[in-house]
ROGUDREN-55044 format. One record per residue (C-alpha): residue number from 1; residue in three letters; y, z, x. Coordinates in steps of 0.2 Angstrom, whole numbers, plus 5000, padded with zeros to 4 digits. Layout:
! residues N
REC   num   residu     py     pz     px
REC   NUM      ALA      Y      Z      X
...
END
This chain:
! residues 370
REC   num   residu     py     pz     px
REC     1      MET   4684   4931   4657
REC     2      ALA   4688   4919   4672
REC     3      VAL   4703   4912   4663
REC     4      LEU   4710   4929   4659
REC     5      ASN   4707   4934   4677
REC     6      ASP   4716   4919   4683
REC     7      MET   4730   4922   4672
REC     8      ASP   4732   4940   4677
REC     9      GLU   4731   4935   4695
REC    10      ARG   4745   4922   4693
REC    11      ARG   4755   4935   4683
REC    12      ILE   4753   4948   4697
REC    13      VAL   4758   4935   4710
REC    14      PHE   4773   4929   4701
REC    15      SER   4778   4947   4697
REC    16      ALA   4776   4952   4715
REC    17      ALA   4786   4937   4721
REC    18      GLY   4800   4941   4708
REC    19      MET   4801   4959   4715
REC    20      ARG   4802   4953   4733
REC    21      GLU   4816   4941   4728
REC    22      ARG   4825   4955   4719
REC    23      HIS   4823   4966   4734
REC    24      ARG   4830   4953   4745
REC    25      ALA   4845   4950   4734
REC    26      GLY   4849   4968   4732
REC    27      ASP   4845   4973   4750
REC    28      ARG   4861   4976   4759
REC    29      SER   4855   4985   4775
REC    30      LEU   4859   4971   4787
REC    31      MET   4877   4970   4779
REC    32      ALA   4878   4989   4781
REC    33      LEU   4873   4989   4799
REC    34      ALA   4886   4975   4802
REC    35      VAL   4899   4985   4794
REC    36      ILE   4895   5001   4803
REC    37      ALA   4896   4991   4820
REC    38      LEU   4913   4984   4815
REC    39      LEU   4918   5002   4810
REC    40      VAL   4913   5008   4827
REC    41      ILE   4924   4995   4836
REC    42      GLY   4938   4999   4823
REC    43      SER   4937   5017   4827
REC    44      VAL   4939   5015   4845
REC    45      LEU   4953   5003   4843
REC    46      SER   4962   5015   4831
REC    47      LEU   4961   5029   4843
REC    48      LEU   4968   5018   4857
REC    49      PHE   4982   5012   4845
REC    50      SER   4986   5029   4840
REC    51      VAL   4988   5036   4858
REC    52      THR   4999   5020   4863
REC    53      THR   5010   5020   4848
REC    54      GLY   5026   5030   4848
REC    55      ALA   5043   5033   4856
REC    56      SER   5036   5033   4873
REC    57      ASP   5036   5016   4882
REC    58      ALA   5018   5018   4889
REC    59      SER   5009   5002   4885
REC    60      PHE   4991   5000   4881
REC    61      LEU   4987   4993   4898
REC    62      ASP   4995   5008   4906
REC    63      VAL   4984   5020   4897
REC    64      ILE   4969   5010   4901
REC    65      ALA   4974   5009   4920
REC    66      ASN   4977   5028   4920
REC    67      ALA   4960   5031   4912
REC    68      ALA   4952   5020   4926
REC    69      GLY   4960   5031   4939
REC    70      SER   4977   5023   4943
REC    71      ASP   4989   5037   4946
REC    72      ASP   5004   5025   4946
REC    73      ALA   5001   5018   4929
REC    74      LEU   5010   5032   4919
REC    75      SER   5024   5044   4924
REC    76      MET   5022   5063   4922
REC    77      ARG   5032   5062   4906
REC    78      ASP   5021   5049   4899
REC    79      ARG   5005   5058   4904
REC    80      ILE   5011   5074   4894
REC    81      ILE   5015   5063   4879
REC    82      ILE   4999   5054   4879
REC    83      PHE   4986   5067   4884
REC    84      ASP   4994   5083   4877
REC    85      ILE   5002   5076   4861
REC    86      ARG   4995   5060   4855
REC    87      MET   4977   5061   4861
REC    88      PRO   4973   5078   4853
REC    89      ARG   4982   5072   4837
REC    90      ALA   4972   5056   4837
REC    91      ILE   4956   5065   4840
REC    92      LEU   4959   5078   4827
REC    93      GLY   4965   5065   4814
REC    94      PHE   4948   5056   4817
REC    95      LEU   4938   5072   4815
REC    96      VAL   4948   5077   4799
REC    97      GLY   4947   5060   4791
REC    98      GLY   4929   5058   4794
REC    99      SER   4925   5076   4788
REC   100      LEU   4935   5073   4772
REC   101      ALA   4927   5056   4769
REC   102      VAL   4909   5062   4772
REC   103      SER   4912   5078   4761
REC   104      GLY   4918   5066   4747
REC   105      ALA   4902   5055   4749
REC   106      VAL   4891   5070   4749
REC   107      MET   4899   5077   4733
REC   108      GLN   4898   5061   4724
REC   109      GLY   4880   5059   4728
REC   110      LEU   4876   5077   4723
REC   111      PHE   4886   5076   4707
REC   112      ARG   4881   5058   4704
REC   113      ASN   4898   5052   4700
REC   114      PRO   4912   5043   4711
REC   115      LEU   4926   5055   4704
REC   116      ALA   4920   5070   4714
REC   117      ASP   4931   5074   4729
REC   118      PRO   4934   5090   4738
REC   119      GLY   4953   5089   4734
REC   120      LEU   4951   5084   4716
REC   121      VAL   4939   5098   4711
REC   122      GLY   4948   5112   4720
REC   123      VAL   4938   5114   4735
REC   124      SER   4952   5110   4747
REC   125      SER   4963   5122   4737
REC   126      GLY   4950   5136   4739
REC   127      ALA   4950   5132   4758
REC   128      GLY   4968   5132   4759
REC   129      LEU   4969   5149   4750
REC   130      GLY   4957   5157   4763
REC   131      ALA   4968   5150   4777
REC   132      VAL   4984   5157   4769
REC   133      VAL   4975   5174   4767
REC   134      MET   4972   5174   4785
REC   135      ILE   4990   5169   4790
REC   136      VAL   4999   5181   4778
REC   137      LEU   4987   5196   4779
REC   138      GLY   4981   5193   4797
REC   139      GLY   4991   5208   4803
REC   140      GLY   4985   5219   4788
REC   141      PHE   4968   5224   4782
REC   142      VAL   4960   5208   4789
REC   143      ALA   4967   5211   4806
REC   144      PRO   4949   5217   4813
REC   145      LEU   4942   5201   4807
REC   146      TYR   4956   5191   4815
REC   147      VAL   4954   5200   4832
REC   148      LEU   4935   5198   4831
REC   149      LEU   4935   5179   4828
REC   150      GLY   4950   5174   4838
REC   151      ILE   4954   5156   4837
REC   152      TYR   4940   5154   4824
REC   153      ALA   4948   5166   4812
REC   154      LEU   4957   5152   4803
REC   155      PRO   4943   5140   4801
REC   156      PHE   4931   5154   4796
REC   157      ALA   4943   5160   4782
REC   158      ALA   4946   5142   4776
REC   159      PHE   4927   5139   4776
REC   160      ALA   4924   5155   4766
REC   161      GLY   4937   5150   4753
REC   162      GLY   4930   5132   4752
REC   163      LEU   4912   5139   4750
REC   164      ALA   4916   5151   4737
REC   165      THR   4926   5138   4727
REC   166      THR   4911   5126   4729
REC   167      LEU   4898   5138   4723
REC   168      LEU   4908   5144   4708
REC   169      LEU   4912   5126   4703
REC   170      TYR   4893   5121   4704
REC   171      ARG   4889   5136   4694
REC   172      ILE   4901   5132   4680
REC   173      ALA   4897   5114   4679
REC   174      THR   4878   5116   4680
REC   175      SER   4868   5121   4664
REC   176      ASN   4849   5120   4662
REC   177      GLY   4848   5110   4678
REC   178      GLN   4860   5097   4672
REC   179      THR   4878   5095   4680
REC   180      SER   4892   5090   4668
REC   181      VAL   4904   5078   4676
REC   182      ALA   4918   5082   4663
REC   183      THR   4915   5101   4665
REC   184      MET   4916   5099   4684
REC   185      LEU   4932   5090   4684
REC   186      LEU   4940   5102   4671
REC   187      ALA   4933   5117   4681
REC   188      GLY   4940   5110   4697
REC   189      ILE   4957   5108   4690
REC   190      ALA   4956   5126   4684
REC   191      LEU   4950   5133   4700
REC   192      GLY   4963   5123   4710
REC   193      SER   4977   5130   4699
REC   194      LEU   4970   5147   4701
REC   195      ALA   4969   5145   4720
REC   196      GLY   4987   5138   4719
REC   197      ALA   4993   5153   4710
REC   198      MET   4986   5165   4722
REC   199      THR   4993   5155   4737
REC   200      GLY   5010   5156   4728
REC   201      LEU   5009   5175   4727
REC   202      LEU   5004   5176   4746
REC   203      VAL   5019   5164   4750
REC   204      TYR   5030   5176   4740
REC   205      MET   5024   5190   4751
REC   206      ALA   5026   5181   4767
REC   207      ASN   5040   5185   4780
REC   208      ASP   5051   5171   4788
REC   209      GLN   5039   5167   4802
REC   210      GLN   5024   5166   4790
REC   211      LEU   5034   5155   4779
REC   212      ARG   5037   5143   4793
REC   213      ASP   5019   5142   4796
REC   214      LEU   5015   5140   4778
REC   215      THR   5025   5125   4775
REC   216      PHE   5012   5116   4785
REC   217      TRP   5000   5118   4770
REC   218      SER   5012   5110   4757
REC   219      MET   5007   5092   4760
REC   220      GLY   4996   5091   4776
REC   221      SER   5001   5086   4793
REC   222      LEU   4994   5083   4810
REC   223      ALA   5010   5087   4819
REC   224      GLY   5003   5103   4826
REC   225      SER   4988   5096   4834
REC   226      THR   4983   5104   4850
REC   227      TRP   4967   5105   4861
REC   228      THR   4965   5123   4855
REC   229      LYS   4964   5117   4837
REC   230      ILE   4951   5104   4842
REC   231      THR   4941   5118   4851
REC   232      ALA   4942   5129   4835
REC   233      ALA   4938   5116   4821
REC   234      GLY   4929   5103   4831
REC   235      PRO   4912   5111   4833
REC   236      ILE   4911   5115   4814
REC   237      ILE   4916   5097   4810
REC   238      LEU   4904   5090   4822
REC   239      LEU   4890   5101   4816
REC   240      SER   4893   5095   4798
REC   241      PHE   4891   5077   4805
REC   242      ILE   4874   5082   4813
REC   243      VAL   4868   5089   4797
REC   244      VAL   4874   5076   4785
REC   245      PRO   4862   5062   4790
REC   246      PHE   4847   5073   4786
REC   247      LEU   4853   5074   4768
REC   248      ALA   4853   5055   4765
REC   249      LYS   4836   5052   4758
REC   250      GLY   4837   5067   4747
REC   251      LEU   4854   5061   4740
REC   252      ASN   4846   5044   4737
REC   253      ALA   4832   5052   4727
REC   254      ILE   4844   5063   4717
REC   255      THR   4854   5048   4711
REC   256      LEU   4838   5045   4700
REC   257      GLY   4840   5063   4692
REC   258      GLU   4836   5080   4699
REC   259      ALA   4819   5080   4689
REC   260      ALA   4814   5063   4697
REC   261      ALA   4819   5069   4714
REC   262      PHE   4809   5084   4712
REC   263      HIS   4793   5074   4707
REC   264      MET   4796   5063   4722
REC   265      GLY   4794   5078   4734
REC   266      VAL   4813   5082   4737
REC   267      PRO   4817   5101   4738
REC   268      VAL   4831   5099   4726
REC   269      GLN   4838   5117   4727
REC   270      ARG   4837   5118   4746
REC   271      LEU   4846   5101   4746
REC   272      LYS   4860   5107   4735
REC   273      ASN   4862   5123   4745
REC   274      ILE   4863   5114   4762
REC   275      ALA   4875   5100   4754
REC   276      ILE   4887   5114   4747
REC   277      VAL   4888   5124   4763
REC   278      THR   4890   5108   4773
REC   279      VAL   4904   5102   4762
REC   280      ALA   4913   5119   4762
REC   281      ALA   4911   5120   4781
REC   282      ALA   4918   5103   4784
REC   283      THR   4932   5104   4771
REC   284      GLY   4937   5122   4777
REC   285      ALA   4938   5117   4795
REC   286      SER   4949   5102   4791
REC   287      VAL   4960   5111   4779
REC   288      ALA   4962   5125   4792
REC   289      VAL   4969   5113   4805
REC   290      SER   4978   5100   4795
REC   291      GLY   4983   5107   4778
REC   292      GLY   4979   5099   4762
REC   293      ILE   4976   5080   4763
REC   294      GLY   4970   5072   4747
REC   295      PHE   4961   5056   4741
REC   296      VAL   4953   5052   4758
REC   297      GLY   4936   5059   4751
REC   298      ILE   4937   5048   4735
REC   299      VAL   4944   5032   4742
REC   300      VAL   4933   5029   4757
REC   301      PRO   4916   5032   4750
REC   302      HIS   4920   5021   4734
REC   303      VAL   4926   5007   4745
REC   304      LEU   4911   5007   4756
REC   305      ARG   4899   5009   4741
REC   306      MET   4906   4993   4734
REC   307      ALA   4904   4984   4751
REC   308      ILE   4887   4991   4757
REC   309      GLY   4879   4999   4742
REC   310      PRO   4875   5016   4738
REC   311      ASP   4861   5020   4751
REC   312      HIS   4867   5036   4759
REC   313      ARG   4858   5032   4775
REC   314      TYR   4872   5019   4779
REC   315      LEU   4886   5026   4767
REC   316      LEU   4887   5043   4776
REC   317      PRO   4890   5037   4794
REC   318      ALA   4901   5023   4788
REC   319      SER   4912   5035   4778
REC   320      ALA   4914   5046   4794
REC   321      LEU   4920   5031   4804
REC   322      LEU   4931   5023   4790
REC   323      GLY   4938   5040   4785
REC   324      GLY   4943   5044   4803
REC   325      SER   4951   5027   4806
REC   326      LEU   4960   5028   4790
REC   327      LEU   4968   5044   4793
REC   328      ILE   4973   5039   4811
REC   329      PHE   4982   5024   4804
REC   330      ALA   4990   5035   4790
REC   331      ASP   4996   5047   4804
REC   332      VAL   5004   5033   4814
REC   333      ILE   5013   5027   4798
REC   334      ALA   5019   5045   4795
REC   335      ARG   5026   5047   4812
REC   336      THR   5034   5030   4814
REC   337      ILE   5040   5024   4797
REC   338      VAL   5055   5036   4797
REC   339      ALA   5057   5039   4816
REC   340      PRO   5063   5050   4824
REC   341      ALA   5059   5061   4809
REC   342      GLU   5041   5062   4802
REC   343      LEU   5033   5061   4785
REC   344      PRO   5019   5073   4780
REC   345      ILE   5003   5063   4781
REC   346      GLY   4999   5069   4763
REC   347      ILE   5012   5058   4756
REC   348      ILE   5005   5043   4764
REC   349      THR   4987   5047   4758
REC   350      ALA   4993   5051   4740
REC   351      ALA   5003   5035   4739
REC   352      VAL   4988   5025   4742
REC   353      GLY   4975   5036   4734
REC   354      GLY   4984   5040   4718
REC   355      PRO   4984   5022   4711
REC   356      PHE   4966   5020   4718
REC   357      PHE   4960   5035   4709
REC   358      LEU   4968   5029   4692
REC   359      TRP   4959   5012   4695
REC   360      ILE   4942   5021   4697
REC   361      LEU   4945   5032   4682
REC   362      LEU   4949   5017   4671
REC   363      ARG   4933   5009   4677
REC   364      GLN   4923   5025   4673
REC   365      ARG   4931   5030   4657
REC   366      SER   4919   5022   4645
REC   367      ARG   4904   5031   4654
REC   368      LEU   4913   5047   4656
REC   369      ALA   4919   5048   4638
REC   370      LEU   4934   5058   4643
END
């Protein structure tokens, strides 16, 4: 009996040591914290780079000197360019990029698949439809709502469209508590096409002024960024940033399956509801002020997942930082590569995100069996 006890004891010790060694080998929390710290620095630098890059000859040091209180550092013209044109554009770009990336990370965690993205599964199309309804019919039967909500009318309409699309998508893709990824992707394509058809009908009904406004939605742009738009969409996006960290532990648990997460004490249905509303709010507010910008939500979380692992406690804040910085740099390229003209920012993100999505799809095709 003593021999058996000694053998059991050694087996337990060796097993525990092996588990600790595997834990250390797979623990990337220090790497994740280091990456987040670098992303914070990179985000600040990207904002400064954006506000100091353009046709104006205002230098980086001039902007810093003006921020420090030196009135002679910038001319009146440069102050207007920096603080009324470039700065709101950079801030809005960071908020939009961060919200799209976080929305993609949440959807990928919720659906347990790296192919989930607000743009690919029709959520952005639904949000865009809501915004177009408000633009075209704002003077008609939705006029009372437009007057009541004021500057928040457009973000609210986009949020409603994104929420309706997300709820319908989840309802179609989920059966007996299981979410089918193939059904989700196909249903997202169908819902996106339906939203596109309805948007086309509204475009056909629009007048000349509305058509000029609706060209903004075709490929996405930050050209119309103003402090007013930040005031309208910023609080909604910031609120989603506040809510998302509280979803991290639940999303970590749900990667093991909804049944396992439930037995671990996670309120799965409430987690789903909060996640869906948060994604719809963030995506809707972003689409309302920037139009449809694709692939940010799929590229950023996937790159970070390869670098720092799938732990949503680190993945979600890192996605917000990298998504914001990425969209800022894409916007700088869009407004400088063909200067003095400007490319829609959606072209830049699609040029990078399209091939990346195909690469992810090729990696996942055997598991998806599509």
